[in-house]
C-alpha positions as CSV (number, residue, x, y, z in Angstrom):
1,M,0.1,0.0,0.0
2,D,1.3,3.5,-1.0
3,A,1.7,6.4,1.5
4,I,-1.4,8.3,0.1
5,N,-3.6,5.2,0.6
6,T,-2.3,4.6,4.2
7,E,-2.9,8.2,5.0
8,V,-6.3,8.3,3.5
9,G,-7.0,4.9,5.6
10,L,-5.8,6.4,8.7
11,W,-8.1,9.3,8.2
12,V,-11.3,7.2,7.6
13,D,-10.4,5.0,10.5
14,L,-10.1,8.3,12.9
15,L,-13.5,9.1,11.2
16,K,-15.0,6.0,11.9
17,E,-14.0,6.2,15.5
18,G,-15.3,9.6,15.6
19,Q,-18.8,8.5,14.4
20,A,-19.0,5.7,16.8
21,R,-18.3,7.9,19.7
22,A,-20.8,10.7,18.4
23,C,-23.4,8.1,17.3
24,V,-23.5,10.0,13.9
25,T,-23.1,8.5,10.7
26,L,-21.6,10.8,7.8
27,S,-22.8,10.4,4.3
28,E,-19.9,9.0,1.8
29,T,-19.8,12.9,0.4
30,E,-19.4,14.1,4.0
31,E,-16.7,11.4,4.9
32,A,-14.8,12.0,1.7
33,Y,-14.8,15.8,1.9
34,T,-13.7,15.7,5.6
35,V,-10.9,13.1,4.7
36,H,-9.5,15.7,2.1
37,M,-10.1,18.6,4.2
38,L,-8.0,17.1,7.0
39,Q,-5.2,16.3,4.4
40,R,-5.1,19.9,3.3
41,F,-5.2,21.2,6.8
42,I,-1.8,19.0,7.9
43,L,-0.2,20.8,4.6
44,D,-1.6,24.5,5.8
45,P,-2.3,24.4,9.4
46,E,-2.6,28.2,9.5
47,L,-5.9,27.6,8.0
48,T,-7.6,27.9,11.2
49,N,-6.3,31.1,11.8
50,T,-8.8,32.7,9.4
51,T,-10.9,35.2,10.5
52,L,-14.3,34.0,9.1
53,A,-16.5,36.8,8.5
54,L,-13.8,38.8,7.0
55,G,-12.8,36.2,4.8
56,Y,-16.3,35.8,3.6
57,L,-17.1,39.5,3.3
58,E,-13.7,40.3,1.4
59,N,-14.4,37.8,-1.4
60,Q,-17.8,39.3,-2.6
61,N,-16.4,41.4,-5.5
62,E,-13.7,38.7,-6.4
63,S,-13.6,36.8,-9.7
64,N,-15.5,33.7,-9.6
65,A,-12.0,31.6,-9.5
66,K,-10.7,33.5,-6.5
67,K,-14.2,33.6,-4.8
68,Y,-14.4,30.0,-5.1
69,G,-10.9,29.6,-3.4
70,N,-11.9,32.2,-0.6
71,L,-15.0,30.6,0.0
72,W,-13.6,27.0,0.1
73,H,-10.7,28.2,2.6
74,T,-13.3,30.0,4.8
75,A,-15.6,27.0,4.8
76,D,-12.9,24.7,5.8
77,A,-11.4,26.8,8.5
78,G,-15.0,27.4,10.4
79,L,-15.4,23.5,10.1
80,L,-12.0,22.6,11.3
81,M,-12.2,25.3,14.1
82,A,-15.8,23.9,15.4
83,G,-14.7,20.3,15.3
84,L,-11.0,20.1,16.4
85,F,-10.5,23.5,18.3
86,P,-13.7,24.6,19.9
87,E,-11.6,25.6,23.3
88,R,-9.9,28.2,21.1
89,A,-13.2,29.6,20.2
90,R,-14.4,29.4,24.0
91,R,-11.4,31.6,25.0
92,K,-12.4,34.2,22.1
93,N,-16.0,33.9,23.3
94,V,-17.1,33.1,19.9
95,P,-19.6,30.5,20.0
96,V,-19.3,27.4,18.0
97,S,-22.6,27.7,16.4
98,Y,-21.1,30.8,14.8
99,L,-18.3,28.9,13.3
100,T,-20.7,26.1,12.2
101,G,-23.1,28.8,10.6
102,M,-20.3,30.6,8.7
103,S,-19.0,27.4,7.4
104,Q,-22.4,26.5,6.2
105,V,-23.1,29.8,4.7
106,C,-19.7,29.3,2.6
107,F,-20.7,25.7,1.7
108,L,-23.9,27.2,0.5
109,S,-22.4,30.2,-1.5
110,L,-19.9,27.7,-3.0
111,A,-23.0,25.6,-4.2
112,Q,-24.5,28.6,-5.9
113,L,-21.2,29.6,-7.4
114,C,-21.2,26.1,-8.9
115,D,-24.4,26.2,-10.2
116,K,-23.6,29.7,-11.5
117,I,-20.5,28.4,-13.4
118,K,-22.1,25.2,-14.6
119,R,-20.7,22.7,-12.2
120,P,-23.9,20.8,-10.9
121,L,-22.3,17.9,-9.4
122,E,-20.1,19.8,-7.1
123,A,-22.8,22.1,-6.3
124,K,-24.9,19.0,-5.3
125,E,-22.3,18.0,-3.0
126,Y,-21.6,21.5,-1.5
127,R,-25.1,21.5,-0.5
128,E,-24.9,18.0,1.1
129,I,-21.9,19.2,3.0
130,A,-23.8,22.4,3.9
131,T,-26.4,20.5,5.7
132,G,-24.2,18.1,7.6
133,V,-21.8,20.9,8.9
134,E,-22.8,20.2,12.5
135,R,-22.6,16.4,12.4
136,V,-19.1,16.8,10.6
137,A,-18.0,19.0,13.2
138,C,-19.4,16.8,16.0
139,V,-17.4,13.7,14.5
140,L,-14.2,15.8,14.2
141,Y,-14.6,16.7,18.0
142,C,-15.4,13.2,19.1
143,S,-12.5,11.9,16.7
144,R,-9.8,14.1,18.6
145,R,-10.8,13.4,22.1
146,K,-10.6,9.6,22.6
147,N,-12.4,9.5,25.8
148,S,-15.4,12.1,24.8
149,T,-18.9,11.5,23.5
150,V,-21.3,14.0,21.9
151,H,-22.8,14.5,25.5
152,E,-19.6,16.1,26.5
153,L,-19.7,18.2,23.4
154,L,-23.2,19.4,24.2
155,Q,-22.0,20.5,27.6
156,L,-19.9,23.2,26.1
157,P,-21.3,26.5,27.3
158,M,-20.9,28.1,23.5
159,G,-23.9,26.3,21.6
160,S,-24.5,22.9,20.6
161,F,-23.6,21.2,17.1
162,L,-26.8,19.2,16.9
163,H,-30.3,21.1,17.4
């Protein structure tokens, strides 16, 4: 097995553990996207230093290509921060619901952009990911914390992932 397949397998195993702890099942699309997002995060750990609202607003007048990249970056940053680093948000008095909400808005904006540039399959995938943002964040949280469950996550004073 080559290094890429091994790395992907490790991420998939981690997500499976998180899904079991969280009592959440991700769709194939959500799981595949999350694996690729985690691989990108390893290559660019500064991703989680993004100011979400600013990243979203600054990109409104950009070209489609630049807008796509900025939305993608901001969506991933919100999702990673909500799932992997909610305590950072707590220290900054930012609710997890803000992080997941911004991520969801960015994924929906990506879907609209993909519709506009005639990429319907990508649009469909981004819509699916947008509807699953809270589930993915919950799975990431439970993946990172070996002895945690979704019940611990719901006790965080900054809002819950699951309604």
